Structures are given as structure tokens and as C-alpha cells.
mmCIF file of the C-alpha atoms, coordinates in Angstrom:
data_MODEL
# 
_entry.id   MODEL 
# 
loop_
_atom_site.group_PDB 
_atom_site.id 
_atom_site.type_symbol 
_atom_site.label_atom_id 
_atom_site.label_alt_id 
_atom_site.label_comp_id 
_atom_site.label_asym_id 
_atom_site.label_entity_id 
_atom_site.label_seq_id 
_atom_site.pdbx_PDB_ins_code 
_atom_site.Cartn_x 
_atom_site.Cartn_y 
_atom_site.Cartn_z 
_atom_site.occupancy 
_atom_site.B_iso_or_equiv 
_atom_site.pdbx_formal_charge 
_atom_site.auth_seq_id 
_atom_site.auth_comp_id 
_atom_site.auth_asym_id 
_atom_site.auth_atom_id 
_atom_site.pdbx_PDB_model_num 
ATOM 1  C CA . THR A 1 1  ? 150.573 95.331  40.813 1.00 0.00 ? 1  THR A CA 1 
ATOM 2  C CA . PRO A 1 2  ? 149.759 92.339  38.924 1.00 0.00 ? 2  PRO A CA 1 
ATOM 3  C CA . LEU A 1 3  ? 151.616 90.321  41.030 1.00 0.00 ? 3  LEU A CA 1 
ATOM 4  C CA . VAL A 1 4  ? 149.488 92.541  44.078 1.00 0.00 ? 4  VAL A CA 1 
ATOM 5  C CA . LEU A 1 5  ? 146.423 91.385  41.987 1.00 0.00 ? 5  LEU A CA 1 
ATOM 6  C CA . LYS A 1 6  ? 147.200 87.704  41.543 1.00 0.00 ? 6  LYS A CA 1 
ATOM 7  C CA . CYS A 1 7  ? 148.008 87.371  44.999 1.00 0.00 ? 7  CYS A CA 1 
ATOM 8  C CA . LYS A 1 8  ? 145.345 89.296  46.506 1.00 0.00 ? 8  LYS A CA 1 
ATOM 9  C CA . GLU A 1 9  ? 143.346 86.707  44.237 1.00 0.00 ? 9  GLU A CA 1 
ATOM 10 C CA . MET A 1 10 ? 144.728 83.845  45.627 1.00 0.00 ? 10 MET A CA 1 
ATOM 11 C CA . GLY A 1 11 ? 145.235 85.038  49.124 1.00 0.00 ? 11 GLY A CA 1 
ATOM 12 C CA . ARG A 1 12 ? 149.232 84.673  49.426 1.00 0.00 ? 12 ARG A CA 1 
ATOM 13 C CA . ALA A 1 13 ? 151.508 86.806  51.370 1.00 0.00 ? 13 ALA A CA 1 
ATOM 14 C CA . ILE A 1 14 ? 153.791 88.641  49.758 1.00 0.00 ? 14 ILE A CA 1 
ATOM 15 C CA . ARG A 1 15 ? 157.182 89.611  51.580 1.00 0.00 ? 15 ARG A CA 1 
ATOM 16 C CA . ILE A 1 16 ? 158.947 92.921  50.924 1.00 0.00 ? 16 ILE A CA 1 
ATOM 17 C CA . GLY A 1 17 ? 162.062 92.532  51.748 1.00 0.00 ? 17 GLY A CA 1 
ATOM 18 C CA . THR A 1 18 ? 164.771 95.136  52.183 1.00 0.00 ? 18 THR A CA 1 
ATOM 19 C CA . ASN A 1 19 ? 168.606 94.540  51.588 1.00 0.00 ? 19 ASN A CA 1 
ATOM 20 C CA . HIS A 1 20 ? 171.025 97.889  52.350 1.00 0.00 ? 20 HIS A CA 1 
ATOM 21 C CA . GLY A 1 21 ? 173.108 96.734  50.279 1.00 0.00 ? 21 GLY A CA 1 
ATOM 22 C CA . SER A 1 22 ? 171.219 96.583  47.508 1.00 0.00 ? 22 SER A CA 1 
ATOM 23 C CA . LEU A 1 23 ? 169.477 100.033 47.004 1.00 0.00 ? 23 LEU A CA 1 
ATOM 24 C CA . SER A 1 24 ? 167.715 101.482 43.674 1.00 0.00 ? 24 SER A CA 1 
ATOM 25 C CA . ALA A 1 25 ? 170.169 104.405 42.497 1.00 0.00 ? 25 ALA A CA 1 
ATOM 26 C CA . ARG A 1 26 ? 167.028 106.376 42.364 1.00 0.00 ? 26 ARG A CA 1 
ATOM 27 C CA . THR A 1 27 ? 167.119 105.437 46.748 1.00 0.00 ? 27 THR A CA 1 
ATOM 28 C CA . LEU A 1 28 ? 170.221 106.257 47.357 1.00 0.00 ? 28 LEU A CA 1 
ATOM 29 C CA . SER A 1 29 ? 169.910 109.523 45.363 1.00 0.00 ? 29 SER A CA 1 
ATOM 30 C CA . TYR A 1 30 ? 167.940 110.880 47.985 1.00 0.00 ? 30 TYR A CA 1 
ATOM 31 C CA . PHE A 1 31 ? 168.296 109.045 51.269 1.00 0.00 ? 31 PHE A CA 1 
ATOM 32 C CA . GLY A 1 32 ? 171.299 108.112 50.874 1.00 0.00 ? 32 GLY A CA 1 
ATOM 33 C CA . ASP A 1 33 ? 172.653 104.642 52.022 1.00 0.00 ? 33 ASP A CA 1 
ATOM 34 C CA . THR A 1 34 ? 170.199 104.923 55.261 1.00 0.00 ? 34 THR A CA 1 
ATOM 35 C CA . PRO A 1 35 ? 168.414 103.203 57.290 1.00 0.00 ? 35 PRO A CA 1 
ATOM 36 C CA . LYS A 1 36 ? 165.632 105.826 56.301 1.00 0.00 ? 36 LYS A CA 1 
ATOM 37 C CA . GLY A 1 37 ? 166.233 104.686 52.522 1.00 0.00 ? 37 GLY A CA 1 
ATOM 38 C CA . MET A 1 38 ? 165.469 100.864 53.370 1.00 0.00 ? 38 MET A CA 1 
ATOM 39 C CA . VAL A 1 39 ? 162.230 101.717 54.543 1.00 0.00 ? 39 VAL A CA 1 
ATOM 40 C CA . GLU A 1 40 ? 161.557 104.351 52.617 1.00 0.00 ? 40 GLU A CA 1 
ATOM 41 C CA . SER A 1 41 ? 162.025 101.473 49.471 1.00 0.00 ? 41 SER A CA 1 
ATOM 42 C CA . ALA A 1 42 ? 160.125 98.843  51.466 1.00 0.00 ? 42 ALA A CA 1 
ATOM 43 C CA . PHE A 1 43 ? 157.426 101.926 51.533 1.00 0.00 ? 43 PHE A CA 1 
ATOM 44 C CA . GLU A 1 44 ? 157.196 102.264 47.695 1.00 0.00 ? 44 GLU A CA 1 
ATOM 45 C CA . PHE A 1 45 ? 156.179 98.970  47.465 1.00 0.00 ? 45 PHE A CA 1 
ATOM 46 C CA . ALA A 1 46 ? 153.809 98.483  50.893 1.00 0.00 ? 46 ALA A CA 1 
ATOM 47 C CA . ARG A 1 47 ? 151.901 101.548 49.345 1.00 0.00 ? 47 ARG A CA 1 
ATOM 48 C CA . ILE A 1 48 ? 151.198 99.851  45.892 1.00 0.00 ? 48 ILE A CA 1 
ATOM 49 C CA . CYS A 1 49 ? 150.242 97.083  47.807 1.00 0.00 ? 49 CYS A CA 1 
ATOM 50 C CA . ARG A 1 50 ? 147.328 99.085  50.216 1.00 0.00 ? 50 ARG A CA 1 
ATOM 51 C CA . LYS A 1 51 ? 146.779 101.150 46.427 1.00 0.00 ? 51 LYS A CA 1 
ATOM 52 C CA . HIS A 1 52 ? 145.176 98.099  45.931 1.00 0.00 ? 52 HIS A CA 1 
ATOM 53 C CA . ASP A 1 53 ? 143.423 97.280  49.041 1.00 0.00 ? 53 ASP A CA 1 
ATOM 54 C CA . TYR A 1 54 ? 145.980 94.555  49.610 1.00 0.00 ? 54 TYR A CA 1 
ATOM 55 C CA . HIS A 1 55 ? 147.355 94.032  52.920 1.00 0.00 ? 55 HIS A CA 1 
ATOM 56 C CA . ASN A 1 56 ? 148.573 90.971  53.767 1.00 0.00 ? 56 ASN A CA 1 
ATOM 57 C CA . PHE A 1 57 ? 152.514 91.456  53.024 1.00 0.00 ? 57 PHE A CA 1 
ATOM 58 C CA . VAL A 1 58 ? 155.140 91.694  55.373 1.00 0.00 ? 58 VAL A CA 1 
ATOM 59 C CA . PHE A 1 59 ? 158.376 93.476  56.133 1.00 0.00 ? 59 PHE A CA 1 
ATOM 60 C CA . SER A 1 60 ? 161.892 91.803  55.939 1.00 0.00 ? 60 SER A CA 1 
ATOM 61 C CA . MET A 1 61 ? 165.033 93.768  56.968 1.00 0.00 ? 61 MET A CA 1 
ATOM 62 C CA . LYS A 1 62 ? 168.800 92.696  55.361 1.00 0.00 ? 62 LYS A CA 1 
ATOM 63 C CA . ALA A 1 63 ? 171.966 94.128  56.047 1.00 0.00 ? 63 ALA A CA 1 
ATOM 64 C CA . SER A 1 64 ? 175.289 93.104  56.970 1.00 0.00 ? 64 SER A CA 1 
ATOM 65 C CA . ASN A 1 65 ? 175.734 95.566  59.775 1.00 0.00 ? 65 ASN A CA 1 
ATOM 66 C CA . PRO A 1 66 ? 173.322 94.403  62.651 1.00 0.00 ? 66 PRO A CA 1 
ATOM 67 C CA . LEU A 1 67 ? 173.597 98.168  64.278 1.00 0.00 ? 67 LEU A CA 1 
ATOM 68 C CA . VAL A 1 68 ? 172.198 99.158  60.650 1.00 0.00 ? 68 VAL A CA 1 
ATOM 69 C CA . MET A 1 69 ? 169.558 96.579  60.547 1.00 0.00 ? 69 MET A CA 1 
ATOM 70 C CA . VAL A 1 70 ? 168.250 96.908  64.349 1.00 0.00 ? 70 VAL A CA 1 
ATOM 71 C CA . GLN A 1 71 ? 167.817 100.968 63.225 1.00 0.00 ? 71 GLN A CA 1 
ATOM 72 C CA . ALA A 1 72 ? 166.194 100.540 59.905 1.00 0.00 ? 72 ALA A CA 1 
ATOM 73 C CA . TYR A 1 73 ? 163.353 98.249  61.673 1.00 0.00 ? 73 TYR A CA 1 
ATOM 74 C CA . ARG A 1 74 ? 163.435 100.479 64.450 1.00 0.00 ? 74 ARG A CA 1 
ATOM 75 C CA . LEU A 1 75 ? 162.477 103.551 62.165 1.00 0.00 ? 75 LEU A CA 1 
ATOM 76 C CA . LEU A 1 76 ? 160.322 101.627 60.184 1.00 0.00 ? 76 LEU A CA 1 
ATOM 77 C CA . ALA A 1 77 ? 158.292 100.715 63.251 1.00 0.00 ? 77 ALA A CA 1 
ATOM 78 C CA . SER A 1 78 ? 157.925 103.915 64.053 1.00 0.00 ? 78 SER A CA 1 
ATOM 79 C CA . GLU A 1 79 ? 157.273 105.456 60.478 1.00 0.00 ? 79 GLU A CA 1 
ATOM 80 C CA . MET A 1 80 ? 154.362 102.361 60.506 1.00 0.00 ? 80 MET A CA 1 
ATOM 81 C CA . TYR A 1 81 ? 152.979 103.905 63.678 1.00 0.00 ? 81 TYR A CA 1 
ATOM 82 C CA . LYS A 1 82 ? 152.672 107.511 62.040 1.00 0.00 ? 82 LYS A CA 1 
ATOM 83 C CA . GLU A 1 83 ? 151.305 106.106 59.373 1.00 0.00 ? 83 GLU A CA 1 
ATOM 84 C CA . GLY A 1 84 ? 148.619 104.418 61.639 1.00 0.00 ? 84 GLY A CA 1 
ATOM 85 C CA . TRP A 1 85 ? 149.604 100.778 60.051 1.00 0.00 ? 85 TRP A CA 1 
ATOM 86 C CA . ASP A 1 86 ? 148.737 98.796  62.815 1.00 0.00 ? 86 ASP A CA 1 
ATOM 87 C CA . TYR A 1 87 ? 150.762 95.278  60.837 1.00 0.00 ? 87 TYR A CA 1 
# 
């Protein structure tokens, strides 16, 4: 939260990066090693930003398997649409 507030104050952007191979144990226990886990991990941080009315962020998904990465980006776009997030 301090980082979000500081970036908001200074007008700086934040990159919310999700690495398929580095999901937290908590995320893995709920969603497994899946694109859904990647999206939920990214959304967790985006919700913190949005809670502070901070919207200057971008998502970045990374996976060594291109199919997983494409699935994650497609799911991300779909979930953003459902949430009404038009970034």
C-alpha cells in the first residue's frame, strides 16, 4: 500500500507482473498451476490499487509455455471485461 500511495502521489505507473513459475503457495493451493491462478494473482494487486483510487498500472503475464501465457492474457481480458475494468 505505501508503494501505491507514493506512485499515486508522484504520478508514476506500476507494472503488475505475474510469473507462471512463481505463484505464491496460497495462490497455488486455491487455483493450482493455472492461467486462472496467474490472473487472480494479478487481480489481487490490482484490487489494492483500485481500493486507493489508483489506476495507473499495467499487467504483465509471463510463462515459459506460450500457450499458458496466451490463455492467461485471454482470461485476464475476459475477467477485466466482467469487472468493467476498461484499461
